[in-house]
N, C-alpha and C positions, 0 to 999 in steps of 0.2 A: 654359731647360734646368736651371738651378740649382734652381728650385722643384720640378720633377718629381723630381729626384734626392733632394731633401730629403724630399719626401712618401714616396718609395720607402723611404728609410732609416727614417723614423719608423714607417711601416707595418710594416717588418721588425722593428723594436724592439718594437712592440706584439704582434706574433705571437709573438715569442720570450718576452716577458713572460707572455703568456697560457698558453704551453705549460709553463713552469717553475713549480715550487712555491716560494712565498716566504711571508713573514709577511703576514697579511691587511691590516694597517694600511699597511705599506709598499707592498703591491701596489696598494691602492686609491689611494693618493696618487700613485704613479708612473703608474698607468693614467689617472687624471684629467689629470695633467700632459701625458702623451703625446697623449691625445685632444684636448686643447685646442690643442697645437702642430700636430697633424694638421689640425684644422679650420681654423686660420689659414693653413696651407700650402695646403690645397685651394682656399681662396678666391683664392689668387694664381695658380693654374694657368690657362694659356691654351691655345689650340689648338696642336697640335704643329707645329713649324716644319720639321722634317726627319724622315727615316725612323728615325733613332736615337731621337728623342723619341717617335715613334709606337710603336716596339717597347717602350720603357720604359713607356709608357702602358698597353699591353696587359698587361704583367707586373704593373703597379700594379692593374689591374682584377682580375686573378686573385688577387692578394694581398688585395684588398678583400673578395672573396667568402670567402676563408679566414678573414679577420679577423672578418667578420660571423658566420660559423659559430661561431667560438671565443667571441665575445662573447655569442651566444645560449646557448651551453653554460654560460658563467659566470653568466649571468642565471638560468638554471634552477637552478644549484647554490646561488646565493644565496637564491632563493625556497624551495628545499627546506630549507636551513638555517633560514630564518625559520619555516617551517611546523613543523619539528622543535622549534625553540625554544619556540613557542607551546604545542605539545603537552606538552613537558617542564614548562613553567611551570604549565599547568593541572593536570597530574598532581601536581606538587609542592604546589600550593595545596590540592588535595583531600586530600593526605596530612597537611598541617598542620592543616586544619580540615575534617574529613570531613562534618560536619553542616551546613555552610554552604549546600550546594546542595539540601538536602532540601526537597521540596515538602510543604506541609501539606495532607494529604488527610483526608477523613473529618470535616470540620467541617460541622456541619449548623446551619442557622438554623431555629428552630422558631417559626413564627408561628401564634398562636392568636387567634381572635376571640372 
């Protein structure tokens, strides 16, 4: 019973963390720590012994679905940030050295026999 309550609490903390806006570095550290705790807790879960554990397990499954949705959203946000950063970096590089990416066209090799 204790393991399922602990998993329920850790999952609730994860959902709360994903819904609030915090500093990215702190967010990543806390997210990683909570996910590791949750993984260890899920390994300890066993089959429900009574009706109360079964209900809590059903609530935990619903929380898990919400958590997965929020984690996918956060993953998409991070991927979008990385994409924007690459575009910004390339744009900045073109501004600093505009002739770097020029292709040399019009060079002819004249072969005469």
